N, C-alpha and C positions, 0 to 999 in steps of 0.2 A: 131440241136438236128439229132440223127439217128433214124433209124426202130426202132432197138432195145430197145433206152430209150422212144418213145413214145410207145411200148410193152409193156413194163413194166409199164405203167403208166396208158392206157388200163387195162391191166389184174389187178391190184389192186384196181382201182377205182369199176370194175363191182365187185369184191369180197365186198369192202364198201358196196356195195350196197343191195348184197345180203345176208351178218349180218344185212346189216338195217331192212331187211323187218323181217328178222325170231327174232326180238328181241324188236322190238318197235311195239308202240301199236303205227297204220299207221290211220291217222282221213283225213276222203273223206271233200273235200276243197268245201265252198260253191259256189265257180266261175264253173258256170253250164260244166260238160266233156260234154256235145253232142253240146253245141254253139262252145269248144273249136275246136273239132275233126271236126265239117263240115268245121270251120272257113279254115281246113287244107285240104281240097277237092280241093278247090281255093278259092282265093290262097292259094299256098300252101309254106307260110311262116306265124310260129306264134311266136311272142314277146312276152314272161311269163316274165313284170320287176317286178316292187319292193323292198320295202326296203331290206338289206344284214339280211340274215338268217329268212325270213320269211316263207320261205319254201317253194321257187322256184323250187329248182330240183325232190323236192320231189314230186311236182303237176305235176311236169313233167313228171316224172317217173308212177306214178299212171294213168296221161292222158293214154299214151304209153304201159300200162300192160298186155294187150291182143296183140299185136302186135307185129313185128318185128323191131326190134330196136337197134342203137348204140349209146353209152352216151362216152362223154367228156368233164371233168371239167378243164377250163381253168386256174378257183381258186386254183392251186397246185401251189406251189412253184419249185418243178421239171418243170414248163413251163413257168416260167418268165424267159422272154426275149428269146421266139420265138417269129421268123418273120415270116410275112406272107406268104413268100415262102413257109415255112417248111412246111404249115398247110397240101399242098396234103399229105407228108409223114406222119401227122397224118391222114389223112383219109384211105391210106394202111394200116396202122395197125389197126383201128376201120373197115376193110373189112376182113383183117385176123381174129380177132378176134369172129365175126359177122356175116360173109359172105356178097358175094358182090351182093347180092339179095337184100338187106336194102332199107326198103322204106321210113324209118324213122330214122333221127340222129338227135340228142338232142347235142348243144353244149353251153354248161354252161360258163357264165362268159365269153363270148365269147371278149366282148369289150374290154380285158387287151391288147390284139394283135393287136396295128395299120397295117390298111390297111385289117381287116380282114370282110371289106362288100363286097368286092371284091371277095374273097371266096364262100360267104354265095349265093350271086349273081351267082355264076357259078352253087356252089352246087343244090341250089334250082331248077334248071332247069331239073333235072333228079330224086331230093332224096324232101321229104316233112321234110322243116327243124322247128325243135324248137330252138332258141335262147332264153337266159336267160340273164336279167341283172341288174344292182342296180341303174339303172341311167333311168328317164323319159326322158332325151334327146337320148334315145340308134336311133332309129326309123328317127331321124332328119335330120341328115348328108346323106353321100352321096347313105347308102341303102335305105330311102328311096326317092332318086332322083330315082334310077334305080329298085324299087319295087313300084311303085308309083300303089295302086289300086292293088297288089299284096301280099299285107300281114296284118295280124290283130293283135294289140297288146291287151293283158289283164296285168290289173293292178294288181297284190295279194299283201295282207295287212296281216301282223301278225293275228293271229287265234282271231275270234270273240269272241263275249262270249258262243256262240252257240259251238263252235269248241273248246272252254276251259273247255267248261264240256264234252264235249267227252272223249276228253283224260284223263281227270281225270276218265272216266268211268261212268259220271251219265245217268240216263236214260233220256232223253229229253222229249219223251213221258210219263214218270210220272210226271213229272213235267207241264207239259200243260193240262193233266187230271185234277190234285189233282192239281191245280194251289191256290185254297183259303185252301186249309189244313194245319192245324197248322205248321206239320211237313216237308210240300213241301215249306211253307214260311221260316222257319228256314233253311234251307239245301240255297234254292236259295239265302237266304238272307248273308248268311255265304262263299257261294263263288262266288258272289257280290265280296264282299268284297276284296275277295283273286286274284280278277281279277284285279280288282282296282290296289293293291298292285303289282304285279305281271306281268302285263302286257300280251300280246297274246304272245311273242315270243314263239316257240315251243319247243327251248332248254333251254325252263328255267325251265321244268315237270322233263329234266332230269340230268341238273348239279347243276339246281342249280339257283337263281338271278344274283351273283355274274359274271354269266355268260353276264350280260348286260352291265358292264364297259366293257367288250370284244368289243363288239354286238359295242357300243354307238363311243370308240375309236376307231376302226375300220370304221365304216360310214363315220368318218372326216378325217383319215387319207387316207385311199384307197380309197374312193368314193368322196371326195373333193381334200386334199391338193394334193395327187398325181394324180389326175385326170387331174386339174383345171392348177400344176406348181404354188400352191399357194408359194407365199416368204414371203409374214410377217404369217407364222405358229401361231404363239402365239398370232394375232390379230383374228386369223379365228379358233382357237380351245376356244378362251374366247370368240366371238359371239355365236359360237354354245351352249355355258353353260350359258349365259347370254338369251338367246333365250330358251332355253329349259326349263331354271329356270320361266322363263315368264309367261311361259305356261297358256293358259287361258286371258291374259290379251292383251292392246291395245297395240301397238306399232305406231311409225313414224320415219323415214327414218335419217329423222336430229335431231332425238335426240340420234338415235345411234349413229349416226358419232360425235357424240359431246363427250358421254360417250365412245366412242374407240380411238378419238384422232384424228381419219380419216378426212387427207385435201380433199378428193373427195367424194361426194356421191356417185358417179356410182360406188365405192370401195363397201361400202354397201351394194348398192342391188344386186352389181355381186354374194358379199359374200353370202346373205341371198337368194339370187336367186340356185346357186349350192346349200345349204343345204337341198332345197325347192326339185333339179332336183333328191337329193339322198333318198331324201321321209324319210328324217329326219324330217324335218318341213311341218304342213300346216296353209297357213296363209288364211286368209276371207277378204274380201273387206265390207267397210262398207255400208248394203243397200241406192241406189239411181236410178232414174230413168235418172239422168245424169250422163254421162262418165266419166266428169270432175272433181265431188263430190267427184265420186268412187274413181278415180285416187290420188285427194291429201287429202283425209282423213285418220286417223291412220289408221290402220291392226289391227285384233287379230290373233294371232299366238297361234299354237298347236303343240304338239308333235306326233309323230307317234304311242307312247305305252306308256302307265303309268306306266307302268315297269320301264321305262327309265326315265322318271319324276321324278319318288321314288329315283334310284338313286342320279339322279344330282344334285336336287332341297331339300334344307332344307324345301321348304316352302309347299310339297304336303302333307306332314304330321298334317299341321296347316290348312291348307285350301282343304278341304273337297269337298269340294261344288265345287271350281275349278277344280278340281280334275274328279269329275263325267262329269262336262262339256268339259276337255280334250275327255274322255270315248267319249261321243256322238257326238261331233268333228270327230271325227275318225272311228264312227259307221255312220253318214249321209254318208261321203265319200265313204266306205266302199261297203253301199249297192249302191251309185250314180254310181261305178265303178262296183261290179259286175252284177247291172241290166240294165246298157250300156242305161239307160238313158239321158235326155238332161235337168236336175234339175240343178239347179244353187245353192251352197251356201253361203249365207254371213248373215252378222249382220246385225241388227237397234239398231239407237242410236236416238235420236230427239236433243232439243236446252236446254232441261230441263235435258238432262242426262237420261231421262229414257232412256232404254234399254233392247230388248230383244234379244239371248243368240243364235237364229239362223232362220234365214227367210230360207225356201225351197219357189223356186219360178220354175217355167216350163213355159218359154215364157215371156211373159209380165203379167202372173198370179202367186202372191203369194197361194202355195198352205197350207203350214202348219208356224205357227210360233209355237217356243221349247222354253219354259223357264226353264233352271236347276236351282234347290231348296233343298238345303242340306236339310234344315228342315223347311218346312213351317207351323209348331206346333207354332212356336213362331209365332202371330199375327202383330205385326209389317211387319215381313220379310216379311211373305204370303199378307196382305197388301199393298207393295210394288211392289212385284211380280205381283199380280194380275193387282195393277194401269198401271203397266207398259205392259202389254199384250192386258189387255182391248184399252187402246191410241193405240196399234200397230195395232191390229183386226182393230181399225177404223182407221186408216190411210190407211192400207194398205188392207182393204176391203177382210180383211183373216175370216172366220168366225171359223175354226178349231184350235181353242190355245190349247198347250200341253202345261203342268208344269212336268217336270220332276222329282221326289225328291228318298232318298234314300230308303224310305220305307211306306209314307205314300200314302192311295189311297182315290180319293175323286172324286165327280160328282159333280160340283159349278156352280150355276148361277146368275150371277147379272148382273145390267143397261140391262137384255134381253139376254147377251151374256152367253151360257156355255163355262165354263171351264174344262179340263179332269185333275186330278193330278195323275200320272201314279208312282208306283214304275221302279228300276232303271233297277231290273232286268225282269221284268215283258214286259219295252220295247224293251229291250235288245232282249227278244224270240220272239218279236213281238207279243206278248200279248195283 
């Protein structure tokens, strides 16, 4: 590819960025800007990872908005087939457009170029480099070996409920200040229902829910099939739909193998792992202090976004409790990622099939139990959920159980144990 071709791409992409900031409501993300900038001081390479179309590019632009930087997005059909030995020509085009005194360079979706690691390793010796990618294994190969101790990665998620409200123009301060006012509750409840339906992908606000079909297809096709050279494409696509449709349910690899009539268990494990690496799925293990039991027990599967769930699964409109549970799972994973803490997420189930949806664990200590219940005003449902969290609280020595509901709130005390019932919208806002 010639320098003229690269110049054209760089210029067009820069015009697109300028137009974006002029026409869009830009949402500041909850990932700490100072933390990210400090990570570029030393070490001097930052990887922004996350599911396709979750806003990694815009986050990178916002991160460096007051610093002189160059930008090139390799997820551009005009750059398809570019070789690693042509990347220096791309660098010349960036210098011509932005100046040779650049301190920062953003390379968007550069994992599309085979051998990109060597280029970034050379570049970061004189520049501070931000790379973005839609695969959690972006830094697990040669770049990780060459940049040991000299890179930091951040995983970005689709919009949280707070960011979703900001995009909609809702003032969060007013919701927090008047959280018991009737109009506040009505607004918050309406918006959380919309959030469950549409999810948090930023482009849904601009293009509508149909964009989710394209996002789902691109994740499967570009980030899994193409990246891993999958031969049995139909089986992989069917598995992606099956797993997404079975959100908030237990799965086992043996059962999946029989469903899809695949001979090797390793194939199912690999396919599932690829979907996790592409950030489409989140899979939780069952709680156990023994590693063997955790390994052999069924897992629970969640999708990265409730909007995609609604597009793929008919069950989503029928099982609102499971949809809420999926939203809680992603929010817990988001908080864990953004706070860079050492907590671990899993679920709990005993031999009597009593279950608690989420166990939050720090080291060997369980710090919180979270149960999701759509409507605890049904006495039988409430009794079942309370018994489960009480049993888990006793078994795991955890004194802070929480039941997240759609719109029900109560402080209950039973058998000497306090149990908080909190509406989903309040929990998502951190109230």
